[in-house]
Backbone as a ProteinNet text record, in pm:
[ID]
protein_1_A
[PRIMARY]
MKDCNQCGKCCIKYGGGDLAATTEEIALWELFNPEIFAYVNNGQIWFDPIANVKLTRCPFLEVEPNSNPQAPAKYSCSIYLDRPEDCRHYPSLISEMINDECEMIEITDLSQPTKAQQQLDFIMQDSRPAGY
[TERTIARY]
654.2	586.3	436	368.8	224.2	154.8	28.8	-53.7	-81.6	-110.8	-147.2	-274.3	-272	-388.6	-465	-432	-499.6	-485.3	-367.3	-344.9	-344.2	-313.3	-315.5	-191.1	-91.9	27.6	95.4	105.5	173	94.3	-35.7	-117.7	-119.8	-124.3	-124.6	10	119	251.7	279.5	249.8	287.1	174.9	54.8	-58.3	-68.9	18.2	9.3	110.4	149.9	238.6	363.2	386.2	505.8	480.7	366	330.5	325.5	344.7	331.3	249.8	196.7	127.6	193.8	195.6	255.4	162.1	216.5	131.8	27.9	63.9	-30.9	-146.7	-115.6	-221.6	-314.7	-256.9	-337.1	-425.7	-370.1	-448.9	-564.6	-539.5	-646.5	-753.9	-712.3	-810.1	-895.6	-830.8	-904.6	-1013.8	-980.4	-1077	-1180.8	-1135.7	-1222.7	-1261.2	-1189.7	-1216.4	-1210.5	-1303.2	-1297.8	-1306.2	-1363.3	-1369.9	-1231.3	-1139.6	-1000	-925.4	-945	-875.8	-905.8	-1020	-1055.2	-952.5	-876.9	-777.4	-635.9	-625.2	-496.3	-484.2	-364.5	-339.4	-200.1	-192.5	-64.7	23.6	-35.9	40.1	74.7	29.9	54.8	-77	-66.5	-188.7	-219.8	-345.2	-412.2	-418.4	-485	-519.9	-670	-710.6	-852.9	-911.9	-1014.8	-1067.8	-1138.3	-1179.3	-1248.1	-1149.9	-1076.2	-982.7	-850.7	-823.1	-699.8	-573.8	-580.7	-464.3	-424.9	-295.6	-243.7	-303.2	-356.1	-412.3	-300.9	-324.7	-225.4	-248.6	-354	-386.9	-459.5	-438.3	-503.5	-655.9	-724.7	-870	-944.6	-874.1	-938.1	-911.5	-844.2	-820.2	-942.5	-1004.2	-1127.3	-1110.9	-1172.7	-1175.4	-1293.8	-1265.7	-1370.8	-1462.6	-1591.7	-1683.5	-1643.1	-1655.7	-1612.1	-1711	-1766.1	-1862.8	-1795.3	-1665.6	-1592.1	-1500.6	-1535	-1452	-1312.5	-1290.2	-1159.2	-1064.9	-1121.1	-1040.3	-969.1	-848	-777.3	-850.1	-835.8	-899.7	-840.7	-925.3	-881.5	-915.3	-825.9	-840.5	-855.5	-918.3	-926.9	-909.6	-881	-859.8	-979.2	-1048.4	-1167.6	-1133.6	-1005.5	-964.2	-859.9	-869	-766.1	-726.1	-820.2	-787.8	-730	-750.3	-700.7	-597.4	-542	-445.7	-316.4	-239.8	-112.8	-12.9	79.2	183.8	264.5	288.2	360.5	294.3	163.7	89.8	100.2	93.9	99.3	232.7	339.3	473.3	510.6	433.8	466.7	413	486.8	624.3	723.4	838.2	939.1	1059.9	1091.8	1209.9	1174.9	1237.8	1218.6	1260.6	1370.7	1417.3	1313.1	1246.2	1139.2	1023.2	987.6	879.5	914.4	1038.7	1083.3	1075.9	1127.7	1125	981.7	890	750.9	666.1	729.8	661.9	546.7	570.2	470.7	438.9	312.5	270	277	322.3	343.8	473.8	567.7	699.6	686.5	760.9	766.6	910.9	928.4	1062.2	1155.9	1107.7	1194	1239.7	1157.8	1197.3	1316.1	1320.9	1430	1561.9	1551.7	1673.2	1718.8	1628.4	1662	1614.5	1674.3	1623.9	1632	1732.5	1743.9	1627.7	1598.7	1485.4	1354	1342.3	1221.1	1203.7	1314.5	1307.1	1260.9	1310.7	1267.7	1118.4	1071.8	929.6	846.9	893.6	823.5	819.9	931.8	935.9	836	821.8	724.7	582	553.4	419.7	382.4	478.8	452	471	502.9	536.1	425.1	300	190.1	163.3	220.4	199.2	309.8	418.3	535	553.9	611.7	639.6	749.9	753.9	857.1	995.6	1088	1224.7	1244.3	1146.5	1155.7	1254.3
-1054	-1043.7	-1048.5	-1130.1	-1142.7	-1029	-1009.4	-918.4	-983	-902.9	-955	-1039.6	-1157.3	-1245.1	-1247.2	-1155.2	-1140	-1265.3	-1326.4	-1446.2	-1414.6	-1289.7	-1247.1	-1279.3	-1342.3	-1382.4	-1264.3	-1151.9	-1035.7	-982	-971.3	-917.6	-1012.5	-1140.1	-1238.8	-1236.7	-1231.2	-1233	-1107.5	-991	-865.9	-802.3	-849.5	-787.1	-816.9	-901.6	-940.4	-871.9	-752.1	-680.8	-624.9	-657.7	-607.7	-476.8	-418.6	-293.7	-179.7	-61.7	58.6	160	254.7	367.1	494.3	593.9	721	794	887.5	966.6	1045	1085.9	1156.8	1066.5	943.3	848.1	824	802.7	776.6	897	1016.4	1138	1150.5	1118.8	1123.7	1019.6	899.9	796.8	842.7	903.4	948.1	1047.9	1137.1	1238.5	1186.4	1110.2	1076.8	929.6	841.5	697.4	633.9	668	612.1	459.9	398	251.8	190.2	264.1	219.1	256.6	379.6	428.2	341.2	276	188.2	77.1	45	-62.9	-11.7	114.7	175.8	183.2	152.6	160.5	219.4	336.4	402.4	413.6	451.9	472.1	346.1	230.4	104.3	52.5	-16.5	-59	-206.7	-231.7	-360.3	-426.3	-352.1	-402.2	-425.3	-531.7	-557.8	-443.2	-374.5	-257.9	-292.3	-417.2	-456.3	-518.2	-618.7	-688.4	-614	-519.3	-439.7	-525.5	-631.4	-717.1	-705.7	-723.2	-715.7	-829.1	-795.9	-896.8	-965.4	-1088.7	-1163.6	-1148.5	-1076.9	-1057.2	-924.3	-860.5	-733.4	-752.1	-669.3	-684	-642.2	-583.6	-533.6	-621.2	-733.5	-829.9	-921.2	-924.1	-1000.9	-1106.8	-1221.7	-1327.8	-1299.6	-1299.5	-1274.5	-1396.7	-1373.4	-1487	-1566.7	-1698.1	-1784.8	-1899.9	-1915.5	-2023.5	-2155	-2150.2	-2270.3	-2312.8	-2420.4	-2463	-2509.8	-2539.7	-2582.9	-2466.5	-2348.5	-2230.8	-2178.2	-2125.2	-2067.8	-1943.6	-1918.8	-1801.6	-1673.7	-1573.5	-1440.4	-1345.5	-1249.5	-1156.4	-1013.6	-931.9	-789.1	-711.1	-584.5	-494.8	-401	-405.4	-321.9	-175.3	-144	-4.1	34.2	-26.1	-11	134.8	224.4	364.4	436.6	381.6	443	355.7	258.4	165.5	239.4	184.2	248.3	252.4	346.8	358.3	229.6	160.5	33.1	-59.7	-62.8	-147.7	-93.1	38.8	101.8	76	64.4	50.9	-92.7	-188	-328.1	-371.8	-449.3	-493.9	-388.4	-386.4	-288.7	-352.6	-475	-541.7	-680.3	-717.9	-852.3	-956.6	-932.1	-1028.1	-1046.1	-939	-945	-1031.4	-1013.4	-1090.8	-1239.7	-1270	-1409.2	-1468.8	-1395.2	-1441.1	-1464.2	-1379.2	-1387.3	-1482.3	-1545.8	-1637.8	-1569.9	-1446.2	-1368.6	-1439.3	-1451.6	-1523.2	-1437.4	-1313.7	-1229.9	-1267.4	-1326	-1361.2	-1474	-1457.1	-1560	-1608.7	-1720.7	-1779.1	-1677.7	-1604.1	-1507.1	-1396.4	-1365.3	-1264.3	-1313.1	-1441.7	-1498.9	-1497.2	-1517.7	-1520.7	-1381	-1282.5	-1144.7	-1048.8	-1058.1	-980	-827.7	-779.8	-634.7	-585.7	-658.6	-623.8	-635	-739.1	-757.7	-643.1	-597.8	-485.9	-358.8	-336.1	-219.1	-226.7	-345.5	-363.3	-340	-393	-371.6	-223.5	-154.5	-10.9	65.9	25	89.9	61.6	-62.5	-100.9	-24.4	-7.4	51.3	203.1	266.9	409.5	497.2	460.5	542.2	517.3	410.9	377.2	427.9	470.7	511.1	661.8	716	861.1	893.5	1017.6	1061.8	1037.4	991.8	968	836.8	750.8	621.8	532.8
-1686.2	-1559.1	-1584.4	-1504.9	-1517.5	-1442.2	-1474.7	-1396.1	-1261	-1162.9	-1031.6	-1044.9	-983.9	-989	-857.1	-769.6	-640.1	-552.4	-554.4	-472.9	-323.3	-288.5	-148.8	-68.9	-130.2	-55.4	13.2	-56.5	1.9	122.1	108.4	217.6	337	308.1	417	489.3	412.9	474.4	556.3	499.7	564.5	645.7	632.5	700.5	848.1	899.5	1039	1128.5	1095.9	1185.6	1122.2	997.3	930	855.6	876.9	809.7	909.7	857.2	938.9	860	930.2	866.5	916.8	830.9	871.3	967.2	1040.4	1130.7	1050.7	929.5	843.7	803	766.5	729.4	846.8	962.2	1081.6	1114.5	1102.6	1129.3	1030.4	905.1	804.9	833.3	870.9	906.7	1024.7	1123.2	1241.1	1201.1	1109.3	1065.9	968	868.1	756.5	745.6	813.6	805.3	944.2	1031.1	1167.3	1170.9	1066.7	1061.4	1043.6	982.4	972.2	1100	1145.4	1265.4	1387.3	1389.9	1502	1521.3	1418	1424.3	1453.2	1495.3	1529.4	1681	1730.7	1874.6	1894.5	1956.6	1984.2	1859.4	1747.6	1625.5	1549.3	1597.8	1527.8	1472.9	1358.6	1292.1	1311.3	1294.3	1293.1	1431.1	1519.1	1652.1	1656.4	1723	1741.4	1823.3	1771.8	1843.2	1973.9	1992.7	2115.8	2214.6	2171.5	2260.3	2275.9	2186.3	2190	2181.5	2101.3	2077.2	1930.9	1904	1768.2	1685.6	1570.2	1481.1	1403.2	1364.5	1287.4	1137.4	1102.1	960.5	944.1	833.4	805.8	810.6	886.2	896.5	770.3	676	554.9	432.6	453.1	346.6	338.3	222.3	206.1	98.3	120.5	20.6	-70.7	-200.5	-299.5	-309	-325.3	-345	-469.2	-459.7	-568.5	-582.4	-700.4	-723.3	-762.2	-792.5	-831.2	-716.7	-646.5	-532.7	-572.3	-700.4	-747.9	-775.4	-794.2	-828.2	-703.8	-721.9	-606.2	-554.1	-427.1	-366	-423.8	-437.1	-477.8	-363.7	-344.2	-233.4	-284.2	-202.1	-232.1	-102.3	-118.3	-5.2	5.6	117.3	132.9	159	181.7	200.2	95.7	-20.6	-122.8	-147	-161.2	-188.9	-67.5	51.2	174.7	244.9	175.4	236	270.4	364.9	403.4	287.3	295.8	193.5	181.4	292.6	285.2	183.3	182.8	88.6	-52.9	-64.9	-197.4	-267.4	-192.9	-250.7	-283.2	-236.5	-260.3	-395.3	-471.5	-450.6	-498.8	-436.6	-476	-543.8	-510.6	-566.4	-618.7	-728	-782.6	-679.3	-610.2	-508.6	-398.2	-362.4	-262.1	-313.4	-438.4	-497.9	-502.5	-534.8	-537.9	-397.7	-301.3	-162.4	-112.9	-156.6	-111.9	-196.8	-295.1	-385.9	-459.7	-499.6	-573.8	-704.6	-734.3	-854.2	-980.6	-967.9	-1086.5	-1157.5	-1084.5	-1139.3	-1241.3	-1350.3	-1453.8	-1466.3	-1533.4	-1553.4	-1617.5	-1715.9	-1785.1	-1690	-1589.5	-1490.3	-1407.9	-1382.6	-1303.4	-1381.4	-1513	-1593.7	-1636.8	-1625.6	-1662.8	-1552.7	-1434	-1320.9	-1340.3	-1412.4	-1435.3	-1521	-1626.1	-1712.8	-1635.4	-1555.4	-1474.7	-1375.2	-1314.7	-1220.2	-1290.8	-1411.5	-1488.8	-1520.3	-1554	-1582	-1455.7	-1343.7	-1216.6	-1181	-1197.4	-1167.8	-1253.6	-1379.1	-1467.4	-1420.3	-1387.2	-1340.9	-1214.1	-1124.6	-992.9	-987.9	-1099.2	-1096.9	-1040	-1058.9	-1005.6	-857.7	-803.6	-663.1	-571.3	-629.9	-550.6	-554.2	-448.2	-448.6	-548.4	-591.6	-685.6	-626.7	-708.9	-665	-592.4	-593.9	-524.5	-593.3
[MASK]
++++++++++++++++++++++++++++++++++++++++++++++++++++++++++++++++++++++++++++++++++++++++++++++++++++++++++++++++++++++++++++++++++++

């Protein structure tokens, strides 16, 4: 399994409405991160704070500056330390990564999915709650 190359596929795919935030996360944003809380509407995330419409993409996904126009775009999360748990737990399954065309997957991961899952679980152990 490769290291994440910041291709942004996961954030682009799931950032447009397939994510949720816990009531605890939302309450913390309201108190400590009003710039994030501004994008919450009735307990759901990523609404335009002015037009009050659901966004099709996470407002905190940013394209990194790139001086080489031939190089693929790299993405970063401007709220990485305060991102929702849904984001923290991704990716969780090798099958999910394959379906999402995650660029971390290698040929050997496809031929040895059990081993690849164990490697993914090890990589993600600090991002997941105990007993996940």
